[in-house]
C-alpha positions as CSV (number, residue, x, y, z in Angstrom):
1,M,-15.2,-25.1,8.3
2,K,-13.1,-21.8,8.8
3,P,-10.1,-21.3,11.4
4,K,-9.7,-19.3,13.6
5,I,-7.5,-16.5,12.8
6,L,-4.5,-16.5,15.8
7,S,-2.7,-13.3,13.9
8,S,-2.6,-10.9,11.0
9,K,0.4,-9.0,10.1
10,I,0.7,-6.9,6.4
11,V,4.2,-8.2,6.0
12,H,4.4,-5.8,2.3
13,K,2.4,-2.7,1.1
14,N,3.2,-0.3,-1.8
15,P,0.2,1.7,-3.5
16,W,-0.1,-1.2,-6.1
17,Y,-0.9,-3.8,-3.7
18,Q,0.2,-4.8,-0.6
19,I,1.0,-9.2,1.2
20,R,-0.8,-9.6,4.4
21,H,0.2,-12.9,6.7
22,D,-2.2,-14.9,9.0
23,K,-1.7,-17.4,11.4
24,L,-4.5,-19.5,11.9
25,E,-5.6,-22.3,13.8
26,W,-8.5,-25.4,11.9
27,Q,-10.6,-27.0,14.4
28,N,-9.0,-30.0,14.7
29,E,-6.3,-27.9,16.4
30,T,-3.7,-28.4,13.2
31,P,-1.8,-24.9,12.8
32,G,-1.9,-23.3,9.4
33,E,-0.5,-20.2,7.7
34,Y,-2.3,-18.1,4.6
35,F,-0.4,-14.8,2.6
36,V,-2.9,-13.1,1.1
37,I,-2.2,-10.6,-2.1
38,K,-4.3,-7.9,-2.2
39,G,-4.6,-5.0,-5.1
40,I,-6.2,-4.0,-8.0
41,V,-8.1,-6.4,-9.8
42,S,-6.1,-8.6,-12.2
43,C,-5.4,-11.5,-14.0
44,L,-2.6,-13.8,-13.1
45,I,-2.3,-16.9,-15.8
46,I,0.5,-19.4,-15.2
47,A,0.9,-21.6,-18.7
48,E,2.2,-24.9,-18.6
49,K,3.2,-26.9,-21.4
50,N,5.6,-31.1,-20.6
51,G,5.9,-30.4,-17.4
52,K,7.2,-26.9,-17.4
53,F,6.0,-23.2,-16.7
C-alpha cells in the first residue's frame, strides 16, 4: 500500500546529488516523512562490529 504524497521539496542540490523531503499520509491517515537522496550511481557500506560503527 503506497502513501499519498502531500508535498515534495528539494532541500539540497549540488552537481553530485540532491536531497528531497517528502511529507506523506498513509491509508490509515498516519503522517510520515521521507528524505530521498538521488545522485550518481554509488554504494555506501556501513560496517558494525560489537555495536560500534
